[in-house]
C-alpha positions as CSV (number, residue, x, y, z in Angstrom):
1,X,29.2,-1.8,4.0
2,X,30.9,-5.0,2.8
3,X,29.3,-6.1,-0.4
4,X,25.6,-8.4,0.5
5,X,24.3,-10.7,-1.8
6,X,20.4,-9.9,-2.0
7,X,18.5,-12.3,-3.8
8,X,15.8,-13.1,-1.3
9,X,13.2,-10.4,0.1
10,X,14.7,-11.1,3.4
11,X,18.3,-10.5,2.0
12,X,16.7,-7.1,1.1
13,X,15.1,-6.3,4.9
14,X,18.5,-7.0,6.7
15,X,20.0,-4.7,4.3
16,X,17.8,-2.0,5.0
17,X,18.0,-2.2,8.4
18,X,21.7,-2.4,8.7
19,X,21.8,1.2,6.6
20,X,18.8,2.2,9.1
21,X,21.2,1.4,12.0
22,X,24.7,3.1,10.2
23,X,22.4,6.5,9.2
24,X,20.9,6.4,13.0
25,X,24.4,5.7,14.8
26,X,25.8,8.3,12.4
27,X,28.3,6.2,10.6
28,X,27.0,6.2,6.8
29,X,26.2,9.2,4.7
30,X,22.9,10.3,4.0
31,X,23.5,10.4,0.5
32,X,24.6,7.4,0.6
33,X,21.8,5.8,2.5
34,X,19.2,7.2,0.3
35,X,21.1,5.6,-2.7
36,X,21.4,2.1,-1.5
37,X,17.7,2.3,-0.1
38,X,17.1,3.5,-3.3
39,X,18.8,0.7,-5.1
40,X,17.3,-2.2,-2.5
41,X,13.7,-0.8,-3.1
42,X,14.0,-0.9,-6.9
43,X,15.6,-4.6,-6.3
44,X,13.0,-6.0,-4.2
45,X,9.9,-4.5,-6.5
46,X,12.2,-6.8,-9.1
47,X,11.7,-9.9,-7.4
48,X,8.4,-9.1,-6.3
49,X,7.0,-9.0,-9.7
50,X,9.3,-12.5,-10.6
51,X,8.0,-14.4,-8.0
52,X,4.4,-12.9,-8.9
53,X,5.2,-14.0,-12.9
54,X,6.6,-17.4,-11.6
55,X,3.3,-18.2,-9.3
56,X,1.3,-17.4,-12.4
57,X,3.0,-19.7,-14.7
58,X,2.5,-22.3,-12.5
59,X,-0.9,-21.7,-11.5
60,X,-1.2,-21.7,-16.0
61,X,0.6,-25.0,-16.5
62,X,-1.8,-26.3,-13.7
63,X,-5.1,-25.5,-15.2
64,X,-3.5,-26.5,-18.4
65,X,-2.9,-29.7,-17.6
66,X,-6.4,-30.2,-15.7
67,X,-8.2,-28.8,-19.4
68,X,-5.8,-31.7,-21.2
69,X,-6.6,-34.7,-18.7
């Protein structure tokens, strides 16, 4: 599998779908698939946490600016 850029949840979903198709078609070893899936799910979790953190910061800034206005 060529190197993929996994920057969004959509990228990760496409990569996971690709791994599924490769395994289902018998073109990828299950051990490699497990490793790729584990890495993709870990990255997905990190991206979700980063997104939530950014949203919280934005909400806190918005609330702070309302208090000072």
